[in-house]
N, C-alpha and C positions, 0 to 999 in steps of 0.2 A: 187264083185269088188266095191270099194268106190271111187267116183270121186269128186273133188272139182272144184271151178269156174275157176281156172287158168290152168285146164287141167291135173293136177297131179292126180295120182291114187295110191291106196294101197289096199291090201287084208285084210279082217277081218275074223277071225275065228268065229264060231257060238257062242262061249262062252266068247268072249271078247268084251269090249266096243269099240265103234267107236274111241274114244280118245286114248285108249290104243293101238289099232291097228295102228293108225297114228304114235304114238310115236315109236312103234316097227319098223315102216318103215322109221324112221328118218324124218318124216314130222311133224313139230311142229304146232299144232292148238292152238288157244287161250284156256287157261284153268287156273284154280286156285285150288279150293278145292277138285275136283274130287269126291265129295260126293252128287252132285245134289242140293246143297244149294245156291251157290253164283250166278249162272247164267252166268258166264263168257264164258262158252263154248257153248252158245246157237247158234242154226242154224235153218234155214228153210230147208225143204226137197224139192228139185226140182222134184225128181222122186224116186221111190222105196219105200220099206216098212222097218220099224224098229220095234223092240220090246223093251219095257221099262223093265229095270232090277230092278229099284227102283224108289221111288217117286222123281219127278222133282220139288222140292220145289222152286228152283230158277226161275221158270217160273210163270208169272202171268196167271190168268184165261183166259185173252184175248189172250195171246201168245199160250197157250195150244189149245184154240179153233181155232186159226189160223194155227195150224200145226207146230209150233216151237217145237224143241226138245233140249235136252242137250246131247252132244256127250259123256259125261262121264257116262251117265245113260242109254244109248241105245246100242243095238247090231243090226246088220243087218240081215234081213230076206232074202233079195235078193239083187241084184245090187242097189246101192243107189247113188244119186248125191246130194251133200250138197251145199248150197248157201253160202259158206265161202271159204276163202283162207288160206294158211298156212303162217307162219311168214317169209317165204323167206330165206334169208341168215343168220338169227339169229340162233345161236347155243346155246343150253342150256347144262350146265354141269350136269352130273348125280348127283342125291341126295345121300349124304353119311352121316353117323353118325360120329360126331366129339365130343370128350370131350372138355369141356370149363370150365373156372372159372369166377366168377363175379369179374370184375375189379373195378367197382364203381356203386353206386346207388345214384340217385339225384331226388328229388321231383320237378317236373316241374309245377304241379298244384295240388290242393287237391286230385284229382283222377287220376293223370297221373304220372308215374314213368319212369325216364330214366335209363335204365340198359345197362351197357357196359360189354361185355364179352372179355376175352383174350383167345387165343388158345394156345396150347402147342408149344414150339419152333419147328421150321421147319415144322409146319403144317399151312395150309391156307384154307380158304373157297373161292372158285372161284364162283362168282355170278354176275349177272347183277343188277345194281341199279334198284330198283322197286320190286325185287323178295322177297319172304318171307322164313322163316324157321319154323320148329317145335322145340319147346323147350321141352325136356323130363325131368320131375321132379321126385321126389320120388314116389314110388308106380306105376311107369309107366304112370303117368298123363302127357299128352302132350297137348300143346296149340300152335296155329299158330300166328306168329307175323311178320309183315313186317320189313325188315332191314331198319333202318333209316339213314344209311350213305352209301356213295359210297365206293367201294373197295379202301383200302388205304394201304400204306406201313407198318403201324404198325399192320395191320391185326386185328384190333379191330372190334367188331360187336356191333352196337348200336340198341337198341329197345326202343320204346315208348309204355309202358304198361298201358292200361286203367283199372281201378279198376271195377270189376263186383261184385255187392252185392251177398254174399253167394257163390262166386266162389272159388273152391278148390285151383286153381292156384293163384288167386288173393290174397287169404289168405296168401299163401307163400310169394308172392312178397311184399305185404304191411305190413306184420306182422312178418315174419321170416327171409327173405333173408338178407344176409350179405356178404360183400366182401370176396372173396376167396372160396365161396361155389362152389362145384363141381357139374356140370350138364352135360347134353348131348344135342346136337342140331342135327337136321337132315335137310339138305338142300344142295343146294338151291331148292326152289319149286316155281311153278307157271310160267306164261309166261309174266307177266306184266313188260315190260322194254321198253326203248326208241328204236325207229327205224324210218328210213325215215323222218328225221326232217329237212333236209337241205332245205332252201328256203321257209319254211312254217311258218305260225303263230302258235306257239306252246302254247297250253292252258292247264293249270292244274286246276282241280277241286278237292277239298278235304273237308271232314267234319271230325271233331274230330281228332282222331289219324290216320285217313286216310292221314294226312300230312306226316307221317313217310316215306312212299316210295316216295312221291313227293319231300321231302327234299333230299333224296338220289339221285333222278334224277337231281335235281338242282345242287347238288354237282358234279355230273358226267358231266353236261354241262360245269361247271367251269373248270373241269380237261381236257376237250377235246373241246377247242374252234373251232376246225375244223368241228364240227357238224353243225354249221352255220344255225340255224333257223332264219327266217326273223324277228320274234319278240317272246317274251316270256311273258305270262300273268299267274298270279297265283291268284286264287280265293279260299279263305279258309273260311269255314263257321262254326259257332258254335251258341249256344244259347246265352251265355253271354260272356263278355270279358275274363273271366277266362278259357274258353274253348280254346282260342287262346293262347296256352301256349308257343309258340316258337316265338322269336323275329326275324324279318326280317330287322332290322335297317341296313342301309348302303348298301342295295342291289338294290337300285333304279336304279343304272346305268346298272344293268344286266337284270332286268325284272321288270314288273309292278305288284305290289302286291295290291290286293283288299281284305281286311277283310270284312266279311259279318256276321251280327248277326240277328238271328230270334227273339230274345227277348232283343234287345238292350234297355237300359233304356233311360230316357230323355236326359242324357248327351252324348249319343252316336251320333256322327255326321257322321259316315261312312255309308256304304251300309246296307240296311235292307232286310230281307226276306231270300231267299235261294240262294245258290251259282249259280245255273243255271239261276235264274232270274237276278242276278247281271251280269252274262256273257252276257245274251241277251240284257240287258240295256246298255252294253258297246259298242254295235254296231260294233263289230269286224266282218269282212267279213269271214264267216265260209266256204266259197267255197275254200279258200286256207289255211284251218286250220286243225290241228289234236288235239283232246282232249284226255287227260289222266285223268281219274276220279277215285278217291278212297274214299270210305266211306260207308255209310249205303246202303243196297240194295234199299231202297225207293228212295234215292237221285240218285243212278245210273240209275234206271228205268225211273224216271222222267226226268233227264237230257238227257238221250239218246233219249227219245221220243220228247222232246221239241227241241233239237238241230238238230235232223234229219229233223224235220218239218221246221226248220229255214234255211236249206240248207247244213248242214254238211253231208259229205259222210259217209255212215254207216261203211265202212272199216276204217275210221279215228276216230272212237270213240272207245277208248280202256279203259278198266276198270278193277278194282279189288274190288269186293264188300266184305266188312267185315261182316262175319257171327259171331254173338256174342256167346262167350262161356266163362265160368269162369275159 
């Protein structure tokens, strides 16, 4: 029997992961890649023993030494208690495969492409803003991308695709893709989505194309004003100004946006360094905050450590680490 902090329990077979067992029992634990790479599903073990099924790349050496595990990579040896909670009343739609065609392609930066898909008539993809999809290309190649727009009446699906040198899928996107190409997508995937935001200071951290799911969440907030966060702050980091490929002009009345550059030139007058440093410098009271972070695994790990040390509750740090693939 597997137990979590809020008293809920589920059974796990000897040949299934803790995460798969929880999903089978309709208890949604934090997760994303399900391959041991992103670290989203990490947990401490309160009691019991588990067995590793494959390498937990998403854990640091310090976390491994301290007894942390990834629920997507472990099976239970005996009764186990995990120091995590489920997503509560959040319901995730089952992933399905949908045919789609490219509606449009737009270069947002030298290495970032905006791709918009349209679905067949009478077909829709039900998802939460923040979730991701797998795009299945020729030869069965598939890559994961966060959906960059909130669900909308036109049923369009927007992606922000970063070019990866020598990447097979990148070669297709940046050299071959054209409007009306037929592809398939599988989704929705992952558990990165808004929840419990009423009355809190809502903080978004993003690096690079980690802005894609954050943009979708911001659009969702605009669609549902009843969510009522106390305040909304957005920190987006890149190396140079070309990395900040999306314009937030005119949004000042809705949230406070802070661009952050790690290699800003002499003309840059904004925040410098890393997004988590800019957040800490803003002196926001983290005791009443929730942080949603998306970007590189290094940023996620550093932000989590620093923000928890500064007073953020661990259950209110929610993340989706991008694992690079071409």
